[in-house]
C-alpha positions as CSV (number, residue, x, y, z in Angstrom):
1,M,-10.1,53.6,-12.9
2,A,-9.4,51.8,-9.3
3,K,-11.7,53.2,-6.8
4,N,-11.0,54.0,-3.1
5,L,-13.8,52.0,-0.8
6,V,-15.4,54.0,1.9
7,I,-17.4,52.1,4.4
8,V,-20.1,54.0,6.5
9,E,-22.6,52.9,9.0
10,S,-26.0,54.0,7.4
11,P,-27.5,53.4,3.9
12,S,-28.7,56.5,4.0
13,K,-24.9,58.4,4.2
14,S,-23.5,56.4,1.4
15,K,-25.4,58.4,-1.8
16,T,-24.9,61.7,-0.2
17,I,-21.0,60.9,0.6
18,E,-20.2,59.1,-2.4
19,K,-21.5,62.4,-4.3
20,Y,-19.0,65.1,-2.3
21,L,-16.2,62.8,-2.9
22,G,-16.4,61.6,-6.5
23,S,-16.1,58.9,-9.2
24,N,-12.8,57.7,-7.9
25,Y,-14.7,56.5,-4.3
26,K,-17.2,53.8,-4.0
27,V,-19.2,54.4,-0.7
28,V,-20.8,51.4,0.6
29,S,-22.6,50.4,4.1
30,S,-22.1,48.0,6.7
31,K,-25.7,48.6,8.0
32,G,-24.7,49.2,11.5
33,H,-22.4,46.2,13.6
34,I,-21.7,43.2,11.5
35,R,-20.3,40.9,14.5
36,D,-21.3,40.4,17.9
37,L,-20.6,38.1,20.9
38,A,-21.1,34.5,20.3
39,T,-23.3,33.1,23.1
40,S,-21.2,30.1,23.4
41,G,-19.0,29.2,26.2
42,K,-19.2,29.3,30.4
43,F,-22.9,30.6,30.9
44,G,-23.3,31.7,27.3
45,L,-21.0,34.7,27.8
46,G,-19.0,34.4,24.5
47,V,-15.9,35.1,26.2
48,D,-12.8,33.0,27.2
49,I,-13.1,33.9,31.0
50,D,-9.8,32.0,31.8
51,N,-7.9,33.6,29.1
52,H,-8.5,37.0,30.0
53,F,-12.0,37.3,29.0
54,K,-11.1,37.1,25.0
55,P,-14.0,37.4,23.4
56,N,-15.5,35.2,20.5
57,Y,-17.0,37.3,17.9
58,I,-19.4,35.7,15.3
59,N,-21.1,37.5,12.5
60,I,-24.4,39.0,13.1
61,S,-27.7,36.8,11.8
62,G,-28.4,37.7,8.5
63,K,-25.1,39.8,7.9
64,G,-23.0,36.9,5.8
65,K,-24.3,38.5,2.4
66,V,-23.4,42.1,3.6
67,I,-19.8,41.0,4.6
68,S,-19.1,38.9,1.6
69,E,-20.0,42.0,-0.6
70,L,-17.4,44.4,1.8
71,K,-15.1,41.7,1.3
72,K,-14.9,41.7,-2.7
73,D,-15.2,45.5,-2.7
74,A,-12.4,45.6,-0.1
75,K,-10.2,43.3,-2.6
76,E,-10.6,45.4,-5.8
77,A,-9.9,48.5,-3.8
78,D,-7.0,50.3,-3.7
79,K,-7.5,51.8,-0.4
80,V,-10.4,51.2,2.2
81,Y,-11.7,53.8,4.2
82,L,-13.3,53.1,7.4
83,A,-15.9,56.0,8.1
84,S,-18.4,55.0,10.7
85,D,-19.7,57.3,13.5
86,P,-17.2,59.4,15.4
87,D,-17.4,57.5,18.8
88,R,-16.7,54.5,20.8
89,E,-19.3,52.5,18.9
90,G,-18.2,53.5,15.7
91,E,-14.4,53.0,16.4
92,A,-15.6,49.2,17.6
93,I,-17.2,48.8,14.2
94,S,-14.5,50.2,12.4
95,W,-12.3,47.8,14.1
96,H,-15.0,44.9,13.4
97,L,-14.9,45.6,9.5
98,Y,-10.4,45.9,9.7
99,D,-10.5,42.0,11.5
100,A,-13.6,40.6,9.3
101,L,-12.8,42.1,6.0
102,G,-8.9,40.7,6.8
103,L,-7.6,44.2,6.1
104,K,-3.7,45.3,6.8
105,D,-2.4,48.4,7.9
106,S,-1.3,49.7,4.7
107,D,-4.7,48.7,3.3
108,Y,-6.8,51.4,5.2
109,E,-7.4,54.6,6.8
110,R,-9.7,55.4,9.6
111,V,-11.6,58.9,8.7
112,V,-14.0,60.5,11.1
113,F,-16.4,63.8,10.5
114,N,-18.7,65.4,12.6
115,E,-21.1,66.3,9.9
116,I,-22.4,65.3,6.6
117,T,-21.5,68.2,4.4
118,K,-19.2,68.5,1.4
119,N,-16.4,70.7,3.5
120,A,-16.6,68.2,6.6
121,V,-16.1,65.2,4.5
122,T,-13.8,66.1,2.1
123,D,-11.5,67.9,4.9
124,A,-12.0,64.4,6.7
125,F,-10.4,62.9,4.0
126,N,-7.2,65.1,4.2
127,H,-6.5,64.2,8.0
128,T,-7.0,60.3,7.8
129,R,-5.9,57.9,11.0
130,K,-5.3,54.6,11.9
131,I,-8.0,52.9,14.9
132,D,-7.9,54.2,18.1
133,M,-7.4,50.7,19.9
134,K,-8.4,52.3,23.5
135,M,-11.9,53.6,22.2
136,V,-12.1,50.1,20.8
137,N,-11.1,48.6,24.4
138,S,-13.5,50.7,26.4
139,Q,-16.2,49.5,23.9
140,E,-15.3,46.2,24.3
141,A,-15.0,46.1,28.0
142,R,-18.3,47.8,28.0
143,R,-20.0,45.3,26.0
144,I,-18.5,42.0,28.0
145,L,-19.7,43.9,31.2
146,D,-22.9,44.6,29.8
147,R,-23.2,41.2,28.7
148,I,-22.0,39.3,32.0
149,I,-24.5,41.4,34.2
150,G,-27.2,41.2,31.7
151,F,-27.1,37.4,30.8
152,R,-26.4,36.3,34.4
153,L,-29.0,38.9,36.2
154,S,-31.5,37.9,33.7
155,K,-31.4,34.3,33.7
156,L,-31.7,34.8,37.7
157,M,-34.8,36.8,37.3
158,Q,-36.5,34.5,35.0
159,S,-35.8,31.4,37.4
160,K,-36.9,33.4,40.6
161,T,-39.0,36.0,40.0
162,S,-41.9,37.3,37.2
163,G,-39.3,40.0,35.6
164,K,-37.5,39.2,32.2
165,S,-34.0,41.0,32.5
166,A,-31.8,43.1,34.7
167,G,-28.9,45.2,33.4
168,R,-26.0,47.1,34.5
169,V,-27.3,50.7,34.0
170,Q,-31.3,49.4,33.5
171,S,-31.4,48.1,37.2
172,V,-30.1,51.2,38.5
173,A,-32.5,53.8,36.5
174,L,-35.2,51.5,37.8
175,K,-34.1,51.6,41.4
176,L,-34.3,55.6,41.0
177,I,-38.0,55.1,40.1
178,V,-38.9,52.7,42.9
179,D,-37.1,54.8,45.6
180,R,-38.8,57.7,44.4
181,E,-42.4,55.8,44.6
182,R,-41.6,55.1,48.0
183,E,-40.7,58.4,49.1
184,I,-44.3,59.5,47.7
185,E,-46.1,56.4,49.8
186,A,-44.0,57.3,52.8
187,F,-44.7,61.1,52.3
188,K,-47.1,62.8,55.0
189,I,-49.3,65.2,53.6
190,E,-49.4,68.4,55.9
191,D,-51.8,71.4,56.0
192,Y,-50.5,75.2,56.1
193,Y,-51.6,78.4,55.6
194,E,-50.5,81.5,53.4
195,I,-51.7,85.0,54.0
196,D,-51.7,87.3,51.1
197,A,-52.4,91.1,50.9
198,I,-54.2,92.1,47.7
199,F,-53.6,95.4,46.5
200,K,-55.3,96.8,43.3
201,E,-52.1,96.5,40.8
202,F,-50.3,93.5,42.6
203,S,-50.4,91.2,45.9
204,A,-48.0,90.5,48.7
205,K,-47.4,87.3,50.8
206,L,-46.8,87.0,54.4
207,D,-43.1,86.0,54.5
208,K,-41.7,87.2,58.2
209,Y,-42.8,88.2,61.6
210,K,-39.9,90.3,63.3
211,D,-37.2,89.0,60.6
212,E,-37.9,85.4,61.5
213,D,-39.5,82.8,59.2
214,I,-43.1,82.0,60.0
215,E,-45.0,79.0,59.5
216,I,-48.8,79.0,59.7
217,K,-50.0,75.4,60.4
218,T,-53.5,75.8,61.6
219,E,-56.5,77.8,60.8
220,E,-57.0,79.3,64.3
221,E,-53.5,80.3,64.2
222,A,-54.2,82.1,60.5
223,N,-57.2,84.1,62.1
224,R,-55.1,85.0,65.1
225,I,-52.4,86.7,62.7
226,L,-55.5,88.3,60.8
227,G,-57.0,89.7,63.7
228,E,-53.4,91.3,64.5
229,L,-53.5,93.0,60.8
230,S,-55.1,96.0,59.6
231,K,-55.4,97.2,55.8
232,A,-52.6,99.6,56.3
233,F,-49.0,98.6,54.9
234,E,-45.7,100.8,55.4
235,I,-43.4,100.2,52.4
236,E,-40.3,99.1,54.4
237,S,-37.9,98.6,51.6
238,I,-37.7,98.9,48.0
239,D,-34.4,96.5,46.6
240,T,-34.1,96.9,43.0
241,K,-31.3,94.8,40.8
242,K,-30.0,94.1,37.8
243,K,-29.7,90.6,36.9
244,N,-28.3,88.9,33.7
245,K,-30.5,86.0,32.1
246,K,-27.7,83.6,31.1
247,S,-28.3,82.1,27.7
248,K,-28.1,77.9,27.8
249,A,-25.0,76.0,26.0
250,P,-26.0,74.1,23.1
251,F,-27.5,70.8,23.4
252,I,-25.5,67.5,24.1
253,T,-27.5,64.4,23.7
254,S,-29.0,64.3,26.9
255,T,-30.3,68.0,27.3
256,L,-31.7,67.5,23.7
257,Q,-33.5,64.7,24.9
258,Q,-35.2,66.5,28.1
259,E,-35.9,69.9,26.0
260,A,-37.7,67.3,23.4
261,S,-39.9,65.9,25.8
262,S,-40.8,69.1,27.8
263,K,-40.9,71.2,25.0
264,L,-42.0,69.1,22.0
265,N,-43.6,66.0,24.0
266,F,-41.0,63.9,22.3
267,G,-39.7,60.6,23.7
268,A,-36.3,59.9,23.9
269,S,-36.5,57.2,21.3
270,K,-38.3,59.2,18.9
271,T,-35.8,62.3,19.1
272,M,-33.1,60.1,18.3
273,R,-34.4,58.5,15.4
274,I,-35.1,62.3,13.9
275,A,-32.2,63.5,15.0
276,Q,-30.3,60.7,13.3
277,K,-32.2,61.3,10.0
278,L,-31.2,65.1,10.4
279,Y,-27.8,64.1,10.7
280,E,-27.6,61.7,8.0
281,G,-28.9,63.7,4.9
282,V,-31.9,65.2,3.8
283,D,-32.3,66.1,0.0
284,L,-33.0,70.0,-0.3
285,G,-33.9,69.9,-4.0
286,D,-30.2,70.9,-5.3
287,E,-28.4,68.9,-2.7
288,T,-28.6,66.5,0.0
289,V,-27.0,67.3,2.8
290,G,-26.9,66.5,6.8
291,L,-28.7,69.2,8.7
292,I,-27.0,68.8,12.1
293,T,-23.8,67.4,13.5
294,Y,-23.3,64.1,15.1
295,M,-26.3,64.1,17.8
296,R,-24.7,61.6,20.4
297,T,-22.1,63.5,22.1
298,D,-21.6,65.0,25.8
299,S,-19.7,68.3,24.6
300,I,-20.7,71.5,24.4
301,R,-17.9,72.7,22.1
302,L,-18.5,74.5,19.0
303,S,-16.1,74.7,16.3
304,D,-14.2,78.2,15.2
305,E,-15.9,78.1,12.2
306,F,-19.1,78.1,13.2
307,I,-18.6,80.2,16.2
308,G,-17.2,82.9,13.3
309,S,-20.2,82.4,10.6
310,T,-22.8,82.5,13.7
311,F,-21.2,85.7,15.1
312,H,-21.5,87.1,11.6
313,Y,-24.9,86.2,11.3
314,I,-26.1,87.7,14.6
315,E,-24.6,90.9,13.6
316,E,-26.1,91.2,10.1
317,N,-29.7,90.0,11.2
318,Y,-29.8,91.7,15.1
319,G,-26.9,93.9,15.3
320,K,-23.5,93.7,16.9
321,E,-24.8,94.5,20.2
322,Y,-26.3,90.9,20.1
323,I,-23.0,89.0,19.9
324,G,-22.4,86.7,23.0
325,Y,-19.4,84.3,23.3
326,A,-18.8,80.8,23.1
327,K,-19.6,78.6,26.5
328,K,-17.3,76.4,28.2
329,S,-17.7,72.9,29.2
330,K,-17.3,72.7,33.3
331,K,-16.4,69.4,33.5
332,T,-12.9,67.7,32.6
333,E,-12.3,67.3,29.0
334,N,-11.8,63.6,28.1
335,V,-12.2,62.1,24.6
336,Q,-15.6,62.2,24.2
337,D,-15.0,66.3,24.4
338,A,-13.3,65.9,21.0
339,H,-16.9,66.1,19.6
340,E,-18.4,68.9,19.1
341,A,-22.4,69.8,20.5
342,I,-25.2,69.2,18.4
343,R,-25.5,72.3,16.0
344,P,-26.8,73.2,12.8
345,T,-24.2,72.3,10.1
346,S,-24.6,75.9,8.8
347,I,-26.2,78.9,10.5
348,L,-27.4,80.0,7.0
349,R,-29.7,77.1,6.7
350,T,-32.6,78.5,8.8
351,P,-35.5,76.4,9.8
352,D,-37.5,78.0,7.3
353,S,-35.7,77.9,4.7
354,V,-35.8,74.0,4.6
355,R,-39.3,73.4,6.1
356,K,-40.7,72.2,3.0
357,Y,-38.3,69.4,3.0
358,L,-38.9,68.2,6.3
359,S,-41.8,66.6,8.1
360,D,-43.8,68.3,11.0
361,D,-41.7,66.6,13.4
362,E,-38.3,67.1,12.0
363,Y,-39.1,70.6,11.1
364,K,-39.9,71.2,15.0
365,L,-36.7,68.9,16.2
366,Y,-34.3,71.2,13.8
367,R,-35.9,74.4,15.0
368,I,-35.2,74.1,18.3
369,I,-31.5,72.9,17.9
370,Y,-30.8,75.9,15.2
371,F,-32.2,78.4,17.7
372,R,-30.6,76.6,20.9
373,A,-27.0,77.0,18.8
374,L,-27.8,80.3,18.0
375,A,-29.2,81.6,21.4
376,S,-25.7,80.3,23.2
377,L,-23.8,82.5,21.0
378,M,-26.4,85.5,21.9
379,K,-25.9,88.4,24.6
380,D,-27.3,87.3,28.2
381,A,-30.8,88.9,28.4
382,Q,-31.0,91.4,31.3
383,T,-33.8,91.7,34.1
384,L,-34.5,94.0,36.6
385,T,-35.9,92.6,39.7
386,T,-37.6,94.5,42.4
387,T,-38.2,93.2,45.9
388,V,-40.5,95.4,47.9
389,I,-41.0,94.7,51.7
390,L,-44.4,95.5,53.5
391,N,-44.5,96.0,57.6
392,N,-48.1,95.2,59.2
393,N,-47.6,95.2,62.9
394,D,-44.3,93.8,62.4
395,Y,-45.5,91.1,59.6
396,K,-43.7,91.5,57.2
397,F,-45.1,90.7,53.2
398,K,-43.0,90.3,50.5
399,T,-43.7,90.9,46.6
400,T,-41.2,90.6,43.7
401,G,-41.5,91.5,40.1
402,Q,-39.4,91.1,37.4
403,T,-39.1,93.3,34.2
404,L,-37.1,92.5,30.9
405,I,-35.1,95.1,30.1
406,Y,-32.8,94.1,27.4
407,D,-33.9,90.6,25.0
408,G,-30.5,89.5,24.3
409,Y,-30.8,86.0,23.4
410,L,-34.3,86.0,24.0
411,K,-34.7,87.7,20.8
412,V,-34.4,84.3,19.2
413,Y,-35.4,81.7,22.1
414,S,-38.3,83.3,24.1
415,E,-40.8,80.5,23.1
416,Y,-38.9,77.8,24.6
417,E,-38.4,79.6,28.0
418,D,-40.9,79.2,30.7
419,S,-40.4,82.4,32.8
420,E,-42.8,85.6,32.2
421,D,-42.5,88.9,33.7
422,K,-44.4,90.1,36.7
423,I,-45.1,93.9,36.3
424,L,-45.0,95.6,39.8
425,P,-46.4,99.4,40.0
426,P,-43.9,102.2,40.4
427,F,-43.7,102.6,44.1
428,D,-42.6,106.3,43.9
429,K,-46.1,107.0,42.8
430,Y,-47.1,106.7,46.5
431,H,-47.0,109.8,48.1
432,S,-46.7,108.5,51.7
433,K,-45.4,105.6,53.0
434,V,-48.2,103.8,53.7
435,I,-50.5,101.8,51.1
436,V,-54.1,100.2,51.7
437,A,-55.0,96.7,50.9
438,E,-58.5,95.8,49.4
439,E,-58.3,92.6,51.3
440,I,-55.9,90.2,53.4
441,V,-56.8,86.7,52.7
442,P,-55.9,83.4,54.1
443,S,-55.8,80.2,52.0
444,L,-55.2,76.6,52.8
445,H,-52.5,74.5,51.2
446,H,-51.3,71.1,51.5
447,T,-47.4,69.7,51.4
448,K,-46.8,67.7,48.5
449,P,-44.6,64.9,48.1
450,P,-41.9,64.7,45.4
451,A,-42.6,64.4,41.9
452,R,-42.6,61.1,40.0
453,Y,-40.0,61.0,37.2
454,T,-41.0,62.3,34.1
455,E,-38.5,60.9,30.9
456,A,-36.9,64.5,30.5
457,R,-36.5,64.4,34.5
458,L,-34.8,60.6,34.6
459,I,-32.5,61.5,31.8
460,K,-31.2,64.7,33.4
461,D,-30.5,62.5,36.7
462,L,-29.0,59.6,35.1
463,E,-26.6,62.3,33.2
464,E,-25.7,64.6,36.7
465,L,-25.3,61.2,38.5
466,G,-23.0,59.9,35.6
467,I,-24.9,57.0,35.1
468,G,-24.7,55.6,31.4
469,R,-23.7,57.3,28.2
470,P,-25.8,60.1,26.0
471,S,-26.4,56.9,23.8
472,T,-27.7,54.6,26.0
473,Y,-30.5,56.9,27.7
474,A,-33.4,56.5,25.4
475,K,-32.8,52.5,25.0
476,I,-32.7,52.4,29.0
477,V,-36.4,54.0,28.9
478,E,-37.4,52.0,26.2
479,T,-36.4,48.9,27.8
480,L,-37.9,49.8,31.4
481,R,-41.5,50.2,29.3
482,E,-41.0,46.8,27.2
483,R,-40.3,44.7,30.3
484,G,-43.3,45.8,32.2
485,Y,-41.3,47.6,34.9
486,V,-42.9,50.9,34.9
487,S,-46.3,52.3,33.7
488,V,-46.5,55.7,32.3
489,V,-49.3,57.9,33.6
490,D,-49.6,61.6,32.5
491,K,-45.9,61.2,31.4
492,R,-45.0,60.0,34.7
493,F,-43.3,56.8,35.5
494,I,-44.8,54.5,38.0
495,P,-43.3,51.5,39.0
496,T,-45.2,48.3,38.5
497,E,-45.5,45.2,41.1
498,T,-42.8,43.6,38.8
499,G,-40.6,46.7,39.2
500,F,-40.6,46.8,42.7
501,E,-40.5,43.1,42.9
502,I,-37.2,43.1,40.4
503,T,-35.7,46.1,42.4
504,D,-36.1,44.4,45.8
505,K,-34.8,41.3,44.9
506,L,-31.6,42.7,43.5
507,Q,-31.4,45.0,46.3
508,E,-31.2,41.8,48.4
509,F,-28.3,40.2,47.0
510,F,-26.4,42.7,44.5
511,S,-26.8,46.0,46.5
512,S,-23.2,46.6,46.6
513,I,-23.1,47.0,42.6
514,I,-26.6,47.9,41.6
515,N,-26.1,51.1,42.8
516,V,-25.7,54.8,41.5
517,E,-21.9,55.0,43.0
518,Y,-20.8,51.5,41.7
519,T,-22.4,52.3,38.3
520,A,-20.7,55.8,37.8
521,N,-17.4,54.6,39.3
522,M,-17.8,52.0,36.3
523,E,-18.2,54.5,34.0
524,N,-15.2,56.6,34.9
525,D,-13.2,53.3,34.5
526,L,-14.3,52.8,30.7
527,D,-13.3,56.4,30.5
528,K,-9.8,55.8,31.8
529,I,-9.7,52.3,29.2
530,A,-10.3,54.9,26.6
531,D,-7.6,57.2,27.7
532,G,-5.2,54.3,28.4
533,D,-5.0,54.5,31.8
534,V,-6.5,51.0,32.6
535,I,-6.3,47.7,31.1
536,W,-9.5,46.6,29.8
537,Y,-9.6,43.1,30.8
538,N,-8.1,43.8,34.4
539,L,-10.9,45.9,35.0
540,V,-13.4,43.0,33.6
541,E,-11.4,40.5,35.6
542,H,-12.1,42.1,38.9
543,F,-15.7,43.2,38.3
544,F,-16.6,39.3,37.3
545,N,-14.4,37.9,40.5
546,E,-16.3,40.3,42.7
547,F,-19.9,39.8,41.0
548,E,-20.1,36.2,40.3
549,P,-19.8,34.6,44.1
550,L,-23.2,37.3,44.5
551,V,-24.8,35.4,41.7
552,Q,-24.0,31.9,42.9
553,E,-25.2,32.7,46.3
554,A,-28.7,34.5,44.8
555,F,-29.3,31.6,42.7
556,K,-29.0,29.3,46.1
557,N,-30.8,31.4,48.6
558,M,-33.1,33.9,46.6
559,E,-36.6,33.0,47.4
560,K,-38.8,32.2,44.3
561,T,-41.7,34.5,43.8
562,S,-44.9,32.4,43.5
563,P,-46.5,33.0,40.6
564,E,-50.3,35.0,41.2
565,E,-53.4,32.8,41.4
566,T,-56.5,33.4,39.3
567,G,-59.0,31.9,41.3
568,E,-59.8,29.1,39.4
569,D,-59.0,25.4,39.3
570,C,-57.4,23.5,36.8
571,P,-60.2,21.7,34.9
572,E,-57.5,18.5,34.1
573,C,-56.1,18.1,37.8
574,G,-57.8,20.5,40.2
575,S,-54.8,22.5,41.3
576,P,-54.9,26.2,41.1
577,L,-54.6,28.1,37.8
578,V,-51.8,30.5,37.9
579,I,-50.7,33.6,35.4
580,R,-47.4,32.9,34.1
581,K,-45.1,35.0,31.7
582,G,-43.8,33.4,28.2
583,K,-42.1,34.7,25.5
584,Y,-44.9,36.3,24.1
585,G,-46.7,37.7,27.1
586,S,-48.8,36.3,30.1
587,F,-51.1,33.1,30.1
588,T,-52.8,31.1,32.1
589,A,-51.6,27.7,33.0
590,C,-51.3,25.1,35.9
591,S,-49.9,25.6,39.1
592,N,-48.7,22.0,39.1
593,Y,-46.6,22.0,35.8
594,P,-44.8,20.0,34.8
595,S,-46.9,17.1,36.1
596,C,-49.9,18.8,34.3
597,K,-49.2,21.0,31.4
598,Y,-52.9,22.3,30.8
599,I,-52.6,26.0,29.4
600,K,-56.4,27.8,28.9
601,Q,-57.2,28.8,25.7
602,E,-57.9,32.2,25.8
603,P,-60.7,33.5,23.5
604,K,-58.9,35.5,20.3
605,K,-60.4,38.7,19.8
606,V,-60.9,39.0,16.4
607,V,-60.5,42.5,14.4
608,E,-62.6,42.6,11.1
609,I,-61.5,44.8,8.9
610,M,-63.2,44.2,5.4
611,D,-64.7,41.5,3.1
612,C,-62.1,39.0,1.9
613,P,-62.0,39.7,-2.1
614,I,-61.8,35.7,-2.9
615,C,-64.4,34.4,-0.6
616,E,-67.0,35.4,1.8
617,G,-65.0,35.7,4.7
618,K,-63.5,38.6,6.6
619,I,-59.9,39.7,6.4
620,V,-58.8,40.1,9.8
621,E,-55.7,41.0,11.8
622,K,-53.8,37.9,12.7
623,K,-50.6,37.1,14.3
624,T,-47.5,34.4,13.3
625,R,-46.2,32.2,15.6
626,K,-43.3,35.0,16.7
627,G,-46.0,37.6,17.1
628,K,-45.7,39.3,13.6
629,I,-49.2,41.1,13.1
630,F,-50.5,40.2,9.2
631,Y,-54.2,40.4,7.8
632,G,-55.9,37.4,6.2
633,C,-59.4,35.7,5.8
634,N,-60.8,34.2,8.7
635,N,-61.7,31.5,6.5
636,Y,-58.5,29.8,6.5
637,P,-57.8,27.1,5.9
638,T,-60.3,27.1,3.1
639,C,-59.0,30.6,2.0
640,N,-55.4,31.4,2.3
641,Y,-55.6,35.1,1.2
642,A,-53.3,37.4,3.2
643,L,-51.4,40.5,3.4
644,W,-48.3,42.1,5.3
645,D,-49.4,45.3,4.8
646,K,-52.8,46.6,6.4
647,P,-56.0,47.3,4.6
648,T,-57.5,50.6,4.8
649,G,-61.1,49.5,4.5
650,D,-61.2,51.0,1.1
651,Y,-61.3,49.3,-2.4
652,C,-59.2,50.8,-5.5
653,P,-61.1,53.4,-7.3
654,N,-59.4,51.9,-10.6
655,C,-59.5,47.7,-10.2
656,H,-61.6,47.6,-6.9
657,G,-58.6,46.0,-5.2
658,I,-58.0,46.1,-1.7
659,L,-55.9,49.6,-0.7
660,V,-53.4,49.3,1.7
661,A,-51.2,51.7,3.9
662,K,-47.7,51.6,3.0
663,N,-44.7,53.8,3.2
664,K,-46.7,56.7,4.3
665,K,-49.0,56.3,0.9
666,I,-52.4,54.5,0.1
667,K,-51.5,52.0,-2.3
668,C,-53.7,49.3,-4.2
669,V,-52.5,45.5,-4.1
670,N,-53.4,44.7,-7.6
671,C,-52.5,48.0,-10.0
672,D,-50.3,50.4,-9.8
673,Y,-52.8,53.0,-8.1
674,E,-51.3,55.1,-5.4
675,K,-52.2,58.3,-3.2
């Protein structure tokens, strides 16, 4: 029987989906993108600048065999279904497959599903469509813009600074971190005093004097006020209000990254890697199924089917009075809102029921996703907030307490909330309106500078400022670290000297482009391309005509940063030695290059692991020319014993061969032993 061919991005999806579809479907993987822009043409941009920036795509290195196999499968199939991810990147991958495989419109269908479950996948095949070229054009424009900015600015930075790269969004994110650091450096710490009245069951803080805000700057002023106070306080007012504590919306990409960072201590890259696994499918013994919906989304919408099943679940497990309402997006609906929020594919698949099939980190992430979606559809919690004003010689002291009177969504989500109740005594027990403090205490405090960015806060600000897109945040943070533009201390970003240097140079010549407003407007324009309101190459042409003259001016006028001197002289020509940066890290070389090509050979740090099984040498950690780590004998070339997998330092109990760590298991290199 002839087969229908289904092409997905990830190999891990293919077997699961093939089970859902049956024997008449063959499901294969493109293993992500198969093509990318060439590095030919003017400036190596891979586009024809003089012909509406027409892109020149080439096969990605190593993908030739994959493409050949896909062509063969497509030729043998009755129909080809392009089932890449449900976003602009996925749409572009489908178009590249369509083009590279030489498909015709009658040969293929585009199929999109937001979750990998049998019902969702089979339903998607009943509602196929053609490739949305508006989405493809938007992704293509983004890719070309990023190529132009990345290639041109990176070459500039490499020739003029100690930095390696710059980028459309990356450089704006770095500027936020640098600007914050300069705010901190410029901040002047000031002393101030607070005065607290300590009672047996609570405390109250000095808030006003005769209904005017009060600031205490000096110890003398604090002592003067203390001299005007007695220990007797009059209860001036008691204000009690009932307030709703609203449940949060289900996760979108950015909020998932933020919460996973603050609550689970996961970096953005780790969060997305685990979420990808939960989305693509987990073997639950009797079935393999995706546990969550697609994890790259900026929509908080939930499907009617999920809302209905969750309301029923809430009623059965917590009571009808806990049923809430679905959250609605506050922002303008656009093409991205065709997606759903990140949610469990079934509310019946509780975290505890799947725990044994998940790693600890997978369980933690699934759990917070599950309970966030569940909580979003539950009733608001209710608190009783009491504010008490105490008067002492016209000095007004205030204390506030909050009591949870109805748990609502906190029934399932309380462990992920930060607030705690502060319980106040029932003030009606005081028979007179006067209460007596045990003591009145002044305390010295200092104003604090703005806090440095955490990963979660940076992602939150990027989202609120409209910079980048959900799928890019993890990569932005990772790049800033890899390039050495920021260091991380106590989970907070501190710009390095190179980070300051790159930002300052870019602001000197590109402040009109490398800024928040311009970058956010560019994102809006890319959305307009996806909506069909802007022609993609018009946007690219307009940008290039504005950008390239700035690049030319910078190449001509930007002052080159001198490399850092080490304090040593070159042994060959006597010139100062300097620290230079190369492809594989920093090295020390002569400042008189290229006249003198001396490079200082640093002593290599040798990590001995165990005895060599062939000779009397030691197995040590080594690196290939391209920086890849392997393990070999230190008697090379006399002994060429080598391993890619890291030895544990122990020997096999069966054959005494070396044990190595591989795929989370310990295996022998000589026999079948593993544990």
